[in-house]
ZAMARGU-4260 file (C-alpha; in steps of 0.2 Angstrom, whole numbers, plus 5000, padded with zeros to 4 digits):
<rodrens>
0) 5974/5339/5717 | 5971/5320/5719 | 5954/5313/5723 | 5951/5306/5741 | 5950/5288/5744
5) 5944/5277/5758 | 5951/5259/5762 | 5940/5248/5772 | 5948/5231/5777 | 5949/5222/5793
10) 5966/5214/5788 | 5978/5227/5795 | 5993/5221/5783 | 5982/5223/5768 | 5974/5239/5773
15) 5991/5248/5777 | 5999/5241/5761 | 5986/5248/5750 | 5985/5264/5759 | 6004/5267/5758
20) 6005/5262/5740 | 5991/5274/5734 | 5998/5288/5745 | 6015/5285/5736 | 6005/5288/5720
25) 5999/5305/5726 | 5982/5301/5732 | 5974/5306/5748 | 5970/5290/5757 | 5961/5286/5774
30) 5958/5269/5781 | 5944/5260/5791 | 5945/5244/5800 | 5927/5238/5797 | 5912/5243/5787
35) 5904/5252/5802 | 5919/5263/5804 | 5920/5266/5785 | 5902/5272/5785 | 5905/5285/5798
40) 5920/5292/5789 | 5910/5292/5773 | 5896/5302/5781 | 5908/5315/5788 | 5920/5316/5773
45) 5919/5319/5754 | 5927/5303/5746 | 5927/5300/5728 | 5931/5282/5729 | 5928/5268/5743
50) 5939/5252/5741 | 5931/5239/5753 | 5934/5221/5757 | 5918/5210/5755 | 5921/5199/5771
55) 5922/5210/5787 | 5914/5208/5804 | 5899/5218/5808 | 5894/5228/5792 | 5901/5219/5778
60) 5906/5225/5761 | 5890/5222/5752 | 5880/5231/5766 | 5892/5245/5765 | 5890/5246/5746
65) 5871/5247/5748 | 5873/5261/5761 | 5885/5271/5750 | 5874/5269/5735 | 5859/5276/5745
70) 5868/5290/5755 | 5882/5295/5744 | 5877/5290/5726 | 5891/5301/5718 | 5904/5290/5727
75) 5912/5276/5717 | 5914/5259/5726 | 5927/5246/5721 | 5925/5229/5731 | 5939/5216/5735
80) 5936/5198/5739 | 5947/5183/5742 | 5933/5172/5737 | 5933/5170/5718 | 5914/5169/5717
85) 5906/5176/5701 | 5890/5177/5711 | 5897/5189/5724 | 5905/5199/5710 | 5889/5200/5700
90) 5879/5205/5715 | 5891/5219/5720 | 5890/5226/5702 | 5871/5224/5702 | 5871/5235/5718
95) 5881/5248/5710 | 5899/5244/5712 | 5911/5251/5699 | 5922/5236/5698 | 5929/5222/5709
100) 5946/5215/5713 | 5952/5197/5718 | 5964/5195/5733 | 5978/5195/5734 | 5978/5212/5726
105) 5991/5216/5712 | 5996/5234/5715 | 5999/5238/5697 | 5981/5231/5693 | 5974/5241/5707
110) 5982/5257/5701 | 5977/5255/5684 | 5958/5253/5689 | 5959/5268/5700 | 5967/5278/5687
115) 5954/5272/5674 | 5940/5276/5686 | 5945/5294/5689 | 5948/5296/5670 | 5931/5290/5667
120) 5923/5301/5680 | 5932/5317/5673 | 5927/5312/5655 | 5909/5309/5660 | 5908/5326/5669
125) 5916/5335/5654 | 5904/5326/5642 | 5889/5332/5653 | 5896/5350/5653 | 5898/5350/5634
130) 5881/5343/5631 | 5873/5355/5642 | 5882/5369/5634 | 5878/5363/5616 | 5860/5361/5620
135) 5858/5378/5628 | 5867/5385/5613 | 5856/5376/5600 | 5840/5379/5610 | 5829/5368/5599
140) 5812/5371/5607 | 5815/5360/5622 | 5823/5346/5613 | 5838/5338/5623 | 5852/5327/5616
145) 5868/5327/5607 | 5868/5309/5600 | 5872/5307/5581 | 5854/5304/5577 | 5848/5320/5586
150) 5862/5331/5578 | 5856/5325/5561 | 5839/5330/5566 | 5845/5347/5571 | 5854/5349/5554
155) 5838/5345/5544 | 5828/5357/5554 | 5840/5371/5551 | 5840/5367/5532 | 5821/5366/5530
160) 5815/5380/5542 | 5819/5395/5531 | 5810/5387/5516 | 5792/5385/5512 | 5793/5366/5509
165) 5780/5354/5516 | 5788/5343/5530 | 5784/5326/5535 | 5790/5320/5553 | 5791/5302/5555
170) 5794/5293/5572 | 5787/5282/5585 | 5774/5289/5598 | 5783/5299/5611 | 5799/5304/5601
175) 5795/5323/5601 | 5787/5326/5584 | 5778/5341/5589 | 5794/5349/5596 | 5802/5347/5579
180) 5787/5355/5571 | 5789/5370/5584 | 5807/5371/5580 | 5804/5372/5562 | 5792/5386/5565
185) 5803/5395/5577 | 5817/5396/5563 | 5806/5401/5549 | 5801/5418/5542 | 5783/5415/5550
190) 5791/5415/5568 | 5780/5430/5573 | 5764/5422/5567 | 5753/5408/5574 | 5758/5390/5576
195) 5743/5378/5577 | 5745/5360/5582 | 5731/5348/5578 | 5730/5330/5583 | 5720/5322/5569
200) 5716/5306/5579 | 5707/5318/5592 | 5695/5326/5579 | 5678/5318/5576 | 5678/5311/5559
205) 5661/5318/5554 | 5668/5336/5558 | 5686/5335/5552 | 5682/5345/5535 | 5673/5359/5544
210) 5687/5361/5557 | 5701/5361/5544 | 5693/5370/5530 | 5679/5380/5538 | 5660/5380/5534
215) 5646/5392/5529 | 5632/5397/5540 | 5618/5383/5539 | 5630/5370/5531 | 5625/5357/5544
220) 5615/5356/5560 | 5622/5368/5573 | 5632/5379/5560 | 5624/5395/5567 | 5637/5405/5559
225) 5651/5404/5546 | 5669/5399/5552 | 5686/5400/5544 | 5693/5384/5549 | 5711/5380/5555
230) 5719/5382/5538 | 5713/5399/5535 | 5714/5405/5553 | 5733/5402/5554 | 5735/5416/5542
235) 5753/5414/5535 | 5758/5404/5551 | 5762/5386/5553 | 5749/5372/5555 | 5755/5355/5562
240) 5744/5340/5558 | 5750/5327/5570 | 5744/5309/5566 | 5740/5314/5548 | 5737/5296/5543
245) 5721/5297/5553 | 5714/5310/5540 | 5698/5302/5532 | 5699/5299/5513 | 5685/5311/5510
250) 5696/5325/5517 | 5712/5320/5509 | 5708/5327/5492 | 5703/5344/5500 | 5720/5345/5509
255) 5729/5341/5493 | 5720/5355/5484 | 5724/5367/5499 | 5743/5362/5498 | 5744/5364/5480
260) 5733/5379/5476 | 5733/5388/5492 | 5714/5388/5493 | 5701/5379/5502 | 5683/5375/5499
265) 5673/5377/5516 | 5659/5365/5519 | 5643/5372/5511 | 5652/5385/5500 | 5650/5386/5481
270) 5667/5394/5478 | 5685/5391/5485 | 5693/5404/5496 | 5712/5409/5496 | 5723/5404/5511
275) 5741/5404/5515 | 5750/5393/5528 | 5765/5382/5531 | 5761/5364/5533 | 5770/5352/5544
280) 5764/5334/5546 | 5769/5320/5557 | 5764/5301/5559 | 5769/5286/5569 | 5761/5275/5556
285) 5769/5267/5541 | 5760/5277/5527 | 5767/5266/5513 | 5757/5252/5521 | 5741/5264/5521
290) 5744/5267/5503 | 5744/5248/5499 | 5728/5247/5509 | 5720/5261/5500 | 5717/5271/5516
295) 5729/5285/5511 | 5730/5294/5494 | 5746/5292/5485 | 5747/5309/5477 | 5744/5317/5495
300) 5758/5306/5502 | 5771/5312/5490 | 5765/5330/5492 | 5767/5329/5511 | 5784/5319/5509
305) 5793/5333/5501 | 5805/5335/5515 | 5806/5320/5527 | 5813/5320/5545 | 5815/5304/5554
310) 5816/5304/5573 | 5826/5290/5581 | 5818/5281/5595 | 5825/5283/5613 | 5832/5265/5613
315) 5843/5270/5598 | 5851/5286/5607 | 5854/5280/5624 | 5869/5292/5626 | 5855/5306/5628
320) 5846/5297/5642 | 5857/5304/5656 | 5855/5322/5650 | 5836/5319/5647 | 5835/5313/5665
325) 5843/5328/5672 | 5832/5339/5661 | 5816/5331/5667 | 5822/5331/5685 | 5824/5350/5685
330) 5807/5352/5677 | 5797/5341/5688 | 5806/5345/5704 | 5802/5363/5701 | 5784/5360/5697
335) 5782/5351/5713 | 5791/5364/5723 | 5806/5353/5727 | 5824/5357/5726 | 5832/5349/5711
340) 5834/5330/5713 | 5848/5319/5707 | 5848/5300/5703 | 5858/5287/5713 | 5869/5276/5703
345) 5857/5262/5704 | 5843/5272/5698 | 5853/5279/5683 | 5859/5261/5679 | 5841/5256/5678
350) 5835/5271/5668 | 5850/5268/5656 | 5846/5250/5654 | 5827/5251/5651 | 5820/5248/5633
355) 5809/5264/5633 | 5795/5258/5622 | 5786/5275/5625 | 5801/5285/5621 | 5805/5302/5628
360) 5786/5305/5633 | 5787/5289/5644 | 5804/5295/5652 | 5796/5311/5657 | 5781/5302/5664
365) 5792/5290/5674 | 5803/5305/5681 | 5787/5315/5686 | 5780/5300/5695 | 5797/5297/5704
370) 5799/5315/5709 | 5782/5313/5718 | 5787/5297/5727 | 5805/5303/5731 | 5806/5308/5750
375) 5825/5312/5750 | 5836/5322/5739 | 5841/5307/5728 | 5830/5298/5716 | 5833/5279/5719
380) 5827/5263/5712 | 5813/5261/5724 | 5805/5277/5716 | 5804/5269/5699 | 5791/5257/5693
385) 5794/5239/5696 | 5798/5234/5678 | 5815/5244/5680 | 5821/5231/5692 | 5818/5217/5679
390) 5823/5226/5663 | 5840/5221/5656 | 5842/5232/5641 | 5860/5235/5642 | 5875/5224/5647
395) 5882/5228/5664 | 5900/5230/5659 | 5906/5246/5652 | 5914/5237/5637 | 5898/5228/5633
400) 5888/5244/5634 | 5900/5253/5622 | 5899/5239/5610 | 5880/5238/5611 | 5879/5257/5608
405) 5891/5256/5593 | 5881/5241/5585 | 5865/5251/5587 | 5872/5266/5579 | 5880/5257/5564
410) 5864/5248/5561 | 5854/5265/5562 | 5866/5273/5549 | 5865/5259/5537 | 5846/5259/5538
415) 5846/5278/5535 | 5857/5276/5519 | 5847/5262/5513 | 5861/5249/5516 | 5874/5259/5505
420) 5890/5254/5514 | 5901/5266/5506 | 5890/5281/5511 | 5888/5273/5528 | 5907/5273/5531
425) 5908/5291/5526 | 5894/5296/5538 | 5902/5286/5552 | 5919/5294/5547 | 5928/5278/5546
430) 5936/5269/5531 | 5926/5255/5522 | 5938/5242/5528 | 5934/5246/5546 | 5916/5246/5543
435) 5916/5229/5535 | 5926/5223/5551 | 5912/5230/5562 | 5898/5222/5551 | 5906/5205/5553
440) 5909/5208/5572 | 5891/5213/5575 | 5884/5201/5563 | 5876/5215/5553 | 5882/5209/5536
445) 5865/5203/5530 | 5854/5216/5537
</rodrens>
């Protein structure tokens, strides 16, 4: 069954001709003589697409577009104008219009755009369905996303989890390093044992050794009894040291010994004691720079870096943002006792275009705040922080957005393989000649 379409135009000849043309193509088409009549029909009906003129008496096309975006965000809007003003076209796109047409309308062009719109809508719904199915099937400890970067992370987790290898997770703050560590533990032989996360930046530097390696009674003021320490209390489980680059130099030698010999020397003890644990560490710092500064031991670095997992920042996997938004909307709506909220087209465009310096953690916080502010059943641009109205992270047009995403992904793969173009072409599943053309097109040849 064809989708329902509404035509809004005060010119009777134009309105009737477009209606009859689209009906002949098999679409169910209604018509309205002005913006106010169109809005009433939209409120009463279920239209997939509204095609509206810009200039109409009373409620004009721009005002109608704003009302549709606010009240029926799932409905696409295509605007028509006889005034070839780029300012008018850009304004309509900024407000959430899918596309625009110049009058006099060429019917073949109109049909092509309508067909492309519905094909895009069907593809978007199918991609969303498949991503949700894949994420639920993989079940990676709350991690969401099916971008190439995240699929690579899932593959590495599955490979290293059954082993005893030490893992170093590298990524910017907020990318989900602890979720990766938990996923490794969940797929390991130690899944029934304890998982202990430790934020090294939160530990007092003068008590780090006692907390990690334990201490004897009377070892220092306040040590009223002996304690095992985290590396012993985990007992064949997994210990996750987040921000491992903050570990003081005095404790680094002891950690290296614990990893290599499976024994620790508690503070105040004369002899080491045996321990067994799986070590996973993470950092958002450049540890190679710390090596050069002398603030991190080289031998410990190489011992921790046995198996490295790099998490891509959210700006490099924008194709995951819509699924992450839906995921956090479900979580935060439920936490606040609300029915699940959905984003308007304007809000989603702003979320997709934002640069996300705080990565997934920032996205979660933004959605939580928006759920608190939202008074309706649709999260809108007004519910988001003010910087979302200014950020221009993505091109507005679909072609530009696709090219921007392709450029970022090619750049990410090249960096991942150390600039080896033949290997990059294999990973991208394209032939080297195609890759060279893309490098020239996106000016990536010297990067």
